[in-house]
Rosetta silent file (secondary structure, phi, psi, omega in degrees, C-alpha in Angstrom):
SEQUENCE: MRYLITLKVVSQPDGPPPAELMEAIFKLGQEATEAGALLDNSGLAPSSEGARIVATGGRLAVTDGPFAEAKELISYALYQVKTKEEAVEWGARFLRIHLDLWPGWEGEADVLRLFGPEDFAPPA
SCORE:     score description
SCORE:     0.000 S_00000001
   1 L     0.000  145.776 -179.305   -0.079  -25.398    7.597 S_00000001
   2 E  -102.937  137.935  176.371    1.318  -21.873    7.831 S_00000001
   3 E  -127.493  137.249  174.719    3.999  -20.668    5.375 S_00000001
   4 E  -104.722  127.218  175.300    6.001  -17.454    5.513 S_00000001
   5 E  -112.240  119.699  178.528    6.991  -16.106    2.119 S_00000001
   6 E  -107.432  140.503 -178.481    9.735  -13.550    2.086 S_00000001
   7 E  -112.661  128.642  179.022   10.470  -11.414   -0.940 S_00000001
   8 E  -118.702  139.273  175.522   13.945  -10.143   -1.839 S_00000001
   9 E   -99.590  132.724  177.705   14.707   -7.724   -4.625 S_00000001
  10 E   -95.271  -46.341  174.341   17.926   -8.342   -6.619 S_00000001
  11 E  -156.149  153.318  179.858   17.520   -5.347   -8.915 S_00000001
  12 L  -147.225  154.161  176.280   14.815   -2.969   -9.950 S_00000001
  13 L   -64.086  158.082  175.830   14.396   -0.101  -12.365 S_00000001
  14 L   -64.985  149.761  177.812   14.846    3.446  -11.107 S_00000001
  15 L    89.917  173.100 -175.967   11.706    5.111   -9.823 S_00000001
  16 L   -72.968  162.441  176.174    8.604    3.863   -8.076 S_00000001
  17 L   -63.502  150.403  178.145    6.736    0.679   -9.086 S_00000001
  18 L   -65.542  149.014 -179.162    4.126    1.222  -11.803 S_00000001
  19 H   -60.085  -34.561 -179.559    0.545    1.876  -10.692 S_00000001
  20 H   -64.491  -33.874  176.879   -0.606   -1.263  -12.616 S_00000001
  21 H   -67.590  -45.824  178.366    1.720   -3.404  -10.503 S_00000001
  22 H   -59.676  -37.565  177.714    0.395   -1.954   -7.252 S_00000001
  23 H   -66.575  -39.539 -178.945   -3.185   -2.577   -8.420 S_00000001
  24 H   -68.167  -39.257  177.429   -2.301   -6.200   -9.332 S_00000001
  25 H   -59.686  -46.601  179.689   -0.657   -6.725   -5.960 S_00000001
  26 H   -61.081  -44.428 -179.665   -3.750   -5.405   -4.200 S_00000001
  27 H   -64.809  -40.610  178.723   -6.062   -7.663   -6.290 S_00000001
  28 H   -64.459  -41.296  178.692   -3.888  -10.753   -5.621 S_00000001
  29 H   -63.631  -40.902  174.511   -3.966   -9.936   -1.927 S_00000001
  30 H   -59.612  -44.585 -178.149   -7.754   -9.608   -2.017 S_00000001
  31 H   -64.928  -43.122  179.291   -8.086  -12.926   -3.821 S_00000001
  32 H   -66.277  -38.755  179.616   -5.805  -14.721   -1.322 S_00000001
  33 H   -67.595  -44.754  179.252   -7.676  -13.179    1.643 S_00000001
  34 H   -65.005  -29.106  175.567  -11.086  -14.135    0.212 S_00000001
  35 L   -76.304   -6.892 -177.023   -9.738  -17.659   -0.355 S_00000001
  36 L    77.694   12.065 -177.608   -8.800  -17.819    3.330 S_00000001
  37 L   -91.416  -41.203 -174.224   -5.125  -18.296    2.474 S_00000001
  38 E   -86.369  117.476  179.757   -3.575  -14.933    3.299 S_00000001
  39 E   -93.202  -36.898 -177.024   -3.279  -14.289    7.059 S_00000001
  40 E  -166.022  152.528  174.091   -0.943  -11.174    6.971 S_00000001
  41 E  -158.564  155.813  178.535    1.404   -9.309    4.725 S_00000001
  42 E  -171.361  160.491  173.538    3.452   -6.132    4.829 S_00000001
  43 E   -83.152  161.810  178.786    6.423   -4.288    3.400 S_00000001
  44 L  -121.273  145.705  178.457    9.710   -4.143    5.321 S_00000001
  45 L   -67.933  159.105  177.057   11.969   -1.156    5.905 S_00000001
  46 L   -68.383  159.320 -175.436   15.400   -1.309    4.221 S_00000001
  47 H   -58.607  -23.138  176.983   18.220   -3.079    5.930 S_00000001
  48 H   -59.125  -21.929  178.668   19.795    0.289    6.713 S_00000001
  49 H   -97.282    3.917 -178.226   17.129    0.640    9.425 S_00000001
  50 L  -114.090 -169.259 -179.423   17.773   -2.768   10.890 S_00000001
  51 E  -145.415  154.345  176.144   20.336   -4.809   12.803 S_00000001
  52 E  -119.407  130.101  177.871   21.758   -8.282   12.567 S_00000001
  53 E  -108.010  125.683 -178.413   22.344  -10.402   15.724 S_00000001
  54 E  -121.024  133.196  173.431   24.884  -13.195   15.352 S_00000001
  55 E  -106.616  118.903 -179.378   25.662  -15.929   17.920 S_00000001
  56 E  -154.916  139.999  178.830   29.144  -17.366   17.437 S_00000001
  57 L    62.391   24.688 -178.126   31.792  -18.658   19.827 S_00000001
  58 L    80.548    9.917 -176.657   29.388  -18.401   22.752 S_00000001
  59 E  -128.933  159.414  174.840   28.937  -14.654   22.247 S_00000001
  60 E  -107.072  141.654  175.147   26.393  -12.354   20.660 S_00000001
  61 E  -130.865  132.391  177.635   27.361   -9.657   18.218 S_00000001
  62 E  -112.171  128.693  176.844   25.066   -6.944   16.916 S_00000001
  63 E  -121.508  124.506  173.870   25.711   -5.145   13.657 S_00000001
  64 E   -72.350  148.966  178.286   23.649   -2.251   12.430 S_00000001
  65 L   -73.446  173.458    7.821   22.558   -2.187    8.814 S_00000001
  66 L   -80.409  160.082 -178.597   22.813   -1.721    5.930 S_00000001
  67 L   -99.280  157.433 -172.118   24.120   -5.167    5.085 S_00000001
  68 L   -75.240  -16.678 -177.775   26.453   -5.991    2.252 S_00000001
  69 L   -58.416  146.632  179.843   24.174   -8.427    0.426 S_00000001
  70 L   -76.906  -17.621 -178.747   23.012   -7.349   -2.991 S_00000001
  71 L   -97.376  127.795 -178.806   19.523   -8.701   -2.136 S_00000001
  72 E  -107.105  123.252  175.709   17.272   -6.534   -0.008 S_00000001
  73 E   -70.532  121.592 -173.187   14.430   -8.199    1.932 S_00000001
  74 E  -118.987  -20.698 -179.987   11.413   -6.018    1.142 S_00000001
  75 E  -160.484  171.401  173.869    8.205   -7.786    2.193 S_00000001
  76 E  -145.046  159.668  171.687    6.602  -10.855    3.623 S_00000001
  77 E  -142.020  140.235 -178.973    3.292  -12.675    3.437 S_00000001
  78 E  -111.424  121.087 -177.568    1.911  -15.253    5.869 S_00000001
  79 E  -115.545  145.891  170.290   -0.305  -17.937    4.326 S_00000001
  80 E  -114.767  107.698 -173.768   -2.492  -20.671    5.823 S_00000001
  81 L  -140.755  171.494 -173.829   -2.729  -23.370    3.152 S_00000001
  82 L   -86.769  -27.475 -173.608   -2.998  -27.195    2.926 S_00000001
  83 L  -141.964  158.949  173.251    0.285  -27.901    1.100 S_00000001
  84 H   -61.493  -37.280  179.851    3.672  -26.428    0.363 S_00000001
  85 H   -59.790  -37.716  178.766    2.771  -26.471   -3.319 S_00000001
  86 H   -67.161  -40.737  176.854   -0.156  -24.147   -2.669 S_00000001
  87 H   -64.289  -40.540  175.487    2.159  -21.727   -0.849 S_00000001
  88 H   -60.321  -41.941 -178.872    4.642  -21.906   -3.725 S_00000001
  89 H   -62.411  -43.241  174.853    1.836  -21.171   -6.159 S_00000001
  90 H   -60.961  -45.526  174.898    0.827  -17.960   -4.269 S_00000001
  91 H   -57.798  -43.439  179.299    4.457  -16.883   -4.179 S_00000001
  92 H   -64.788  -39.043  179.709    4.998  -17.582   -7.838 S_00000001
  93 H   -65.538  -35.454  177.993    1.928  -15.565   -8.743 S_00000001
  94 H   -62.399  -47.911 -179.397    3.262  -12.622   -6.726 S_00000001
  95 H   -63.449  -40.963 -174.915    6.615  -12.806   -8.524 S_00000001
  96 H   -58.729  -45.460 -179.865    4.952  -13.269  -11.883 S_00000001
  97 H   -63.135  -31.296  174.480    3.027   -9.992  -11.672 S_00000001
  98 H   -64.049  -46.943  179.374    6.254   -8.186  -10.898 S_00000001
  99 H   -62.185  -42.030 -178.140    7.906   -9.691  -13.962 S_00000001
 100 H   -72.040  -33.501 -169.742    4.915   -8.936  -16.180 S_00000001
 101 H  -110.880   -1.209  178.700    4.262   -5.369  -15.011 S_00000001
 102 L  -137.576   77.858 -177.374    7.647   -3.980  -14.128 S_00000001
 103 L   -52.047  132.877  179.433   10.229   -4.595  -16.890 S_00000001
 104 L    94.913   -9.333  178.149   13.769   -4.862  -15.523 S_00000001
 105 L   -79.756  138.121  174.581   12.662   -5.977  -12.037 S_00000001
 106 E  -135.010  141.226  179.776   14.364   -9.121  -10.633 S_00000001
 107 E  -163.614  179.233  177.871   13.724  -10.773   -7.339 S_00000001
 108 E  -148.615  158.727 -179.511   13.292  -14.018   -5.478 S_00000001
 109 E  -128.322  145.625  170.942   10.987  -15.468   -2.783 S_00000001
 110 E  -110.427  134.826  177.231   11.625  -17.993   -0.041 S_00000001
 111 E  -110.185  116.922 -174.353    8.743  -20.212    1.077 S_00000001
 112 E  -122.724  128.178  176.589    9.268  -21.303    4.681 S_00000001
 113 E   -75.039  133.077  177.043    7.015  -23.579    6.739 S_00000001
 114 E  -100.529  140.322  176.248    6.127  -22.233   10.189 S_00000001
 115 L  -106.908  139.339  174.091    5.670  -24.604   13.073 S_00000001
 116 L  -123.949 -177.424 -176.081    3.318  -23.913   15.907 S_00000001
 117 H   -55.067  -35.395  178.493    2.365  -25.623   19.158 S_00000001
 118 H   -61.167  -24.211  177.608    0.064  -28.022   17.329 S_00000001
 119 H   -77.813  -15.360 -179.668    3.072  -29.404   15.514 S_00000001
 120 L  -115.241   12.354 -177.598    4.763  -30.370   18.750 S_00000001
 121 L   -68.174  142.090  175.852    1.802  -31.661   20.721 S_00000001
 122 L   -63.980  149.733  178.991    2.365  -35.153   22.236 S_00000001
 123 L   -63.606  144.397  179.487    0.456  -37.966   20.486 S_00000001
 124 L   -74.508    0.000    0.000   -2.913  -38.725   22.038 S_00000001
């Protein structure tokens, strides 16, 4: 099963992330890739560079960022794992290294199952 994990930052200390954190993120990514779990990951531009499309009342509305939410979506990772619990474990490890290596950082991750054509194939 494929899971998309999105990372949102709630608050972070001023300045760039510590080098130790970046090294730990790289090592965790290597481990997940070697385990065959990590399919793709990347950082995301700030919401000020994006847009939101809303469908309501039969119409579409487009609003350019930045958005008012206090949480900024900053990255994603796509995993191929056997269970939701395994995806949650990878996401929790990612958050844990942030907590351990960047005092004052706060964030959250969403673990979302992705469905593909194989999930909708008619029974044989």
